[in-house]
C-alpha positions as CSV (number, residue, x, y, z in Angstrom):
1,X,57.1,20.4,-23.2
2,X,58.4,23.8,-22.2
3,X,59.2,24.3,-18.5
4,X,59.3,27.6,-16.6
5,X,62.4,26.1,-14.7
6,X,65.7,25.0,-16.2
7,X,68.2,24.4,-13.3
8,X,71.2,22.9,-15.1
9,X,73.0,24.7,-18.0
10,X,76.4,25.9,-19.2
11,X,77.9,28.9,-20.8
12,X,81.4,29.7,-22.2
13,X,82.7,30.2,-18.5
14,X,83.0,26.5,-19.0
15,X,82.3,24.2,-21.9
16,X,79.0,25.9,-23.3
17,X,78.9,27.5,-26.6
18,X,77.0,30.7,-25.5
19,X,78.3,33.7,-23.4
20,X,76.3,33.9,-20.2
21,X,74.3,36.8,-21.4
22,X,73.2,35.0,-24.8
23,X,72.4,32.0,-22.7
24,X,70.0,33.9,-20.6
25,X,68.5,35.6,-23.6
26,X,68.0,32.3,-25.3
27,X,66.4,30.9,-22.1
28,X,63.9,33.7,-22.1
29,X,63.1,33.5,-25.7
30,X,62.2,29.6,-24.9
31,X,59.8,30.6,-22.1
32,X,62.1,29.7,-19.1
33,X,61.5,32.0,-16.3
34,X,63.7,30.6,-13.7
35,X,67.4,29.7,-14.8
36,X,70.2,28.3,-12.9
37,X,73.5,28.9,-14.6
38,X,75.6,25.8,-13.4
39,X,78.9,25.9,-15.1
40,X,81.7,23.2,-14.3
41,X,83.9,24.1,-11.4
42,X,83.3,27.9,-11.9
43,X,81.0,30.7,-10.9
44,X,82.8,33.4,-13.3
45,X,79.7,33.7,-15.6
46,X,77.1,34.4,-13.1
47,X,77.7,38.2,-12.6
48,X,77.3,38.7,-16.4
49,X,74.2,36.3,-16.6
50,X,72.5,38.0,-13.5
51,X,72.7,41.5,-15.2
52,X,71.2,40.2,-18.4
53,X,68.5,38.5,-16.3
54,X,67.5,41.6,-14.6
55,X,66.8,43.5,-17.9
56,X,64.5,40.4,-19.0
57,X,62.7,40.1,-15.8
58,X,64.2,36.3,-15.5
59,X,64.9,35.1,-12.2
60,X,68.6,33.8,-12.3
61,X,69.7,31.3,-9.8
62,X,73.4,31.2,-9.1
63,X,74.6,27.9,-9.2
64,X,77.6,25.6,-10.1
65,X,78.5,22.0,-11.1
66,X,81.2,20.5,-8.9
67,X,83.3,17.5,-10.1
68,X,83.5,14.8,-7.5
69,X,85.3,11.6,-7.1
70,X,83.4,8.8,-4.8
71,X,84.9,5.2,-4.8
72,X,86.9,6.1,-7.7
73,X,83.9,7.2,-9.8
74,X,83.2,10.7,-11.0
75,X,79.9,12.3,-10.3
76,X,78.6,15.9,-10.9
77,X,76.9,17.6,-7.9
78,X,75.0,20.9,-8.7
79,X,74.9,23.7,-6.0
80,X,71.9,25.6,-6.6
81,X,71.1,28.9,-4.9
82,X,74.6,29.4,-3.8
83,X,76.4,32.8,-2.9
84,X,79.1,32.9,-5.5
85,X,81.3,35.1,-3.2
86,X,81.4,32.4,-0.5
87,X,85.1,32.1,0.4
88,X,85.1,28.4,1.2
89,X,83.5,27.8,-2.2
90,X,85.9,30.0,-3.9
91,X,88.9,28.2,-2.5
92,X,87.4,24.9,-3.3
93,X,86.7,25.9,-6.9
94,X,90.1,27.4,-7.4
95,X,91.6,24.1,-6.5
96,X,89.5,22.2,-9.1
97,X,90.4,24.9,-11.7
98,X,94.2,24.3,-11.0
99,X,93.5,20.5,-11.3
100,X,91.6,21.3,-14.8
101,X,94.5,23.3,-16.1
102,X,97.0,20.4,-15.1
103,X,94.7,17.8,-16.7
104,X,94.5,20.0,-20.0
105,X,98.6,19.7,-20.2
106,X,98.4,16.0,-19.6
107,X,95.7,15.3,-22.3
108,X,97.4,17.4,-24.8
109,X,100.9,15.5,-23.9
110,X,99.1,12.2,-24.3
111,X,97.5,13.2,-27.6
112,X,100.9,14.3,-28.8
113,X,102.4,11.0,-28.1
114,X,99.7,9.6,-30.6
115,X,100.6,11.9,-33.3
116,X,97.9,14.8,-32.4
117,X,99.7,18.0,-32.2
118,X,98.8,21.6,-31.4
119,X,95.9,20.6,-29.1
120,X,96.7,22.7,-25.9
121,X,97.4,26.0,-27.7
122,X,94.0,25.5,-29.5
123,X,91.6,24.6,-26.6
124,X,93.4,27.5,-24.6
125,X,92.3,30.0,-27.5
126,X,88.8,28.4,-27.5
127,X,88.2,28.5,-23.9
128,X,89.7,31.9,-23.5
129,X,89.1,33.1,-19.9
130,X,86.9,30.2,-19.2
131,X,87.6,26.8,-18.1
132,X,89.2,24.4,-20.4
133,X,87.2,21.0,-20.4
134,X,87.1,17.7,-22.3
135,X,84.4,19.4,-24.4
136,X,87.1,21.8,-25.7
137,X,89.5,19.0,-26.8
138,X,86.4,17.1,-28.3
139,X,85.8,20.3,-30.5
140,X,89.5,20.6,-31.5
141,X,89.5,17.0,-32.8
142,X,86.3,17.4,-34.8
143,X,87.8,20.5,-36.3
144,X,91.0,18.4,-37.2
145,X,88.6,15.8,-38.8
146,X,89.7,13.0,-36.5
147,X,85.9,12.2,-35.8
148,X,82.7,13.4,-37.3
149,X,81.1,14.6,-34.0
150,X,81.8,15.4,-30.3
151,X,80.2,12.2,-29.2
152,X,82.3,10.2,-31.3
153,X,85.6,12.0,-30.2
154,X,84.6,11.0,-26.8
155,X,84.3,7.6,-27.5
156,X,87.5,7.1,-29.5
157,X,89.9,9.4,-27.5
158,X,88.7,10.8,-24.3
159,X,87.4,8.1,-22.1
160,X,89.3,5.7,-20.0
161,X,91.6,3.6,-22.2
162,X,91.6,6.1,-25.1
163,X,94.6,8.2,-26.1
164,X,93.5,11.5,-24.6
165,X,92.1,10.1,-21.3
166,X,93.8,11.4,-18.0
167,X,92.5,9.8,-14.6
168,X,91.7,12.6,-12.4
169,X,90.9,13.0,-8.7
170,X,88.1,15.3,-8.0
171,X,86.9,16.8,-4.8
172,X,85.7,14.4,-2.1
173,X,81.8,14.0,-2.0
174,X,81.8,15.5,1.7
175,X,84.1,18.4,0.6
176,X,81.8,19.6,-2.2
177,X,78.7,19.1,-0.2
178,X,80.2,21.5,2.5
179,X,81.3,23.8,-0.1
180,X,77.7,24.1,-1.2
181,X,76.1,24.1,2.4
182,X,78.5,26.9,3.4
183,X,77.6,28.9,0.3
184,X,73.9,28.7,1.4
185,X,72.9,26.3,-1.7
186,X,71.3,23.0,-2.3
187,X,73.5,20.2,-3.2
188,X,71.7,18.2,-6.2
189,X,72.8,15.2,-8.0
190,X,73.0,15.8,-11.7
191,X,71.7,13.6,-14.4
192,X,71.9,10.2,-12.3
193,X,71.3,7.9,-15.3
194,X,74.4,9.1,-17.2
195,X,76.8,7.5,-14.8
196,X,75.7,4.1,-16.1
197,X,75.8,2.5,-12.6
198,X,74.0,-0.6,-11.5
199,X,71.1,-0.1,-9.1
200,X,72.9,-1.2,-6.3
201,X,75.8,1.1,-6.9
202,X,73.4,4.0,-7.3
203,X,71.7,3.1,-4.1
204,X,75.0,3.1,-2.4
205,X,75.9,6.5,-3.8
206,X,72.6,8.1,-2.8
207,X,73.0,6.8,0.7
208,X,76.5,8.2,0.9
209,X,75.1,11.5,-0.9
210,X,72.4,11.8,1.8
211,X,74.7,11.5,4.6
212,X,77.1,14.1,3.2
213,X,74.2,16.7,3.1
214,X,72.9,15.9,-0.3
215,X,69.4,17.3,-0.6
216,X,68.1,16.8,-4.3
217,X,68.4,14.9,-7.4
218,X,67.8,15.8,-11.1
219,X,64.8,13.8,-11.8
220,X,64.3,15.1,-15.3
221,X,67.2,15.9,-17.4
222,X,67.4,17.2,-21.1
223,X,67.8,13.6,-22.5
224,X,65.6,11.8,-20.0
225,X,63.1,9.1,-21.3
226,X,59.9,8.3,-19.6
227,X,61.4,5.4,-17.9
228,X,64.4,7.2,-16.6
229,X,62.4,9.9,-15.3
230,X,60.1,7.3,-13.5
231,X,63.2,5.8,-12.0
232,X,64.9,9.0,-11.0
233,X,61.4,10.0,-9.3
234,X,61.4,6.8,-7.4
235,X,64.9,7.4,-6.1
236,X,63.6,11.0,-4.9
237,X,60.8,9.4,-3.1
238,X,62.7,6.7,-1.5
239,X,65.7,8.9,-0.3
240,X,63.4,11.8,0.6
241,X,65.2,14.1,-2.1
242,X,64.0,17.2,-3.8
243,X,63.3,16.9,-7.4
244,X,65.1,18.9,-10.0
245,X,64.8,19.6,-13.8
246,X,67.5,20.8,-16.1
247,X,68.4,20.5,-19.6
248,X,72.1,20.6,-19.2
249,X,72.1,22.6,-22.2
250,X,75.5,23.4,-23.9
251,X,75.2,24.3,-27.5
252,X,72.6,25.4,-30.0
253,X,74.2,23.0,-32.5
254,X,72.7,20.1,-30.5
255,X,69.1,20.9,-31.0
256,X,67.9,17.8,-29.2
257,X,68.7,19.3,-26.0
258,X,67.1,22.8,-25.7
259,X,66.7,25.2,-22.9
260,X,63.3,24.8,-21.0
261,X,62.3,21.8,-23.1
262,X,61.8,19.5,-20.2
263,X,59.0,17.1,-18.9
264,X,57.3,18.1,-15.8
265,X,58.1,16.4,-12.2
266,X,56.1,13.3,-11.6
267,X,53.5,13.3,-8.9
268,X,54.9,12.9,-5.4
269,X,58.3,14.7,-5.7
270,X,58.8,17.9,-4.0
271,X,60.3,20.5,-6.1
272,X,63.8,21.8,-5.3
273,X,62.7,25.3,-6.2
274,X,60.5,25.4,-3.0
275,X,63.7,25.8,-1.0
276,X,65.5,28.1,-3.2
């Protein structure tokens, strides 16, 4: 089913495969009329995306996906409808960008200890002026034939306990929520089912998220099944969170996740776009 809203996607400004302009063109071609560009810890792609969106009569909603650490667990918080020029947000993101650069160097050093050389130079070239992410390392390892797919690279090399994993302390939850709030945006929990938390842990997080100023939850994600959507909708109602829909699109090479190919929000969930 095609949705005119897609409030979660990535460009070459972080770990997406398409430039911001090409991403917007693809979204428009797939029937999306309201698109949020939410690159990891950067807003550098928004200006280009916005310029292209104007020519296509597409509503470009400026966004970001902020990496957060809470109780030693990593979460991703979307900031939707932000002012990309907000000073507090910019300073916070620059800190995360420095952290990502340090992590890339540590990941490359760890891989080299395991006999995998040349990764740092390769991922820097791959990322260009964009953010270096684990996905860039995954693509490098696939190109070097260490695994047949990006998903398998993550399982073999880039998760906790594997050769390329580096533990990272991201922004605090309260910090990230404050950055988004100062930038005039809405804080939304991205892909809640992906964290593989027990129900009690997720309830604890959502309580903390609400206390920090969190206002929304991604009820429909690009890989959501019906049961997951129903579960997330229940959390939205229980915690009085606005509901969002977002494909988390990264790459046309992964056709099972496409811009705008999203189920509708279930009944009783207030859409986040009502406040954007």
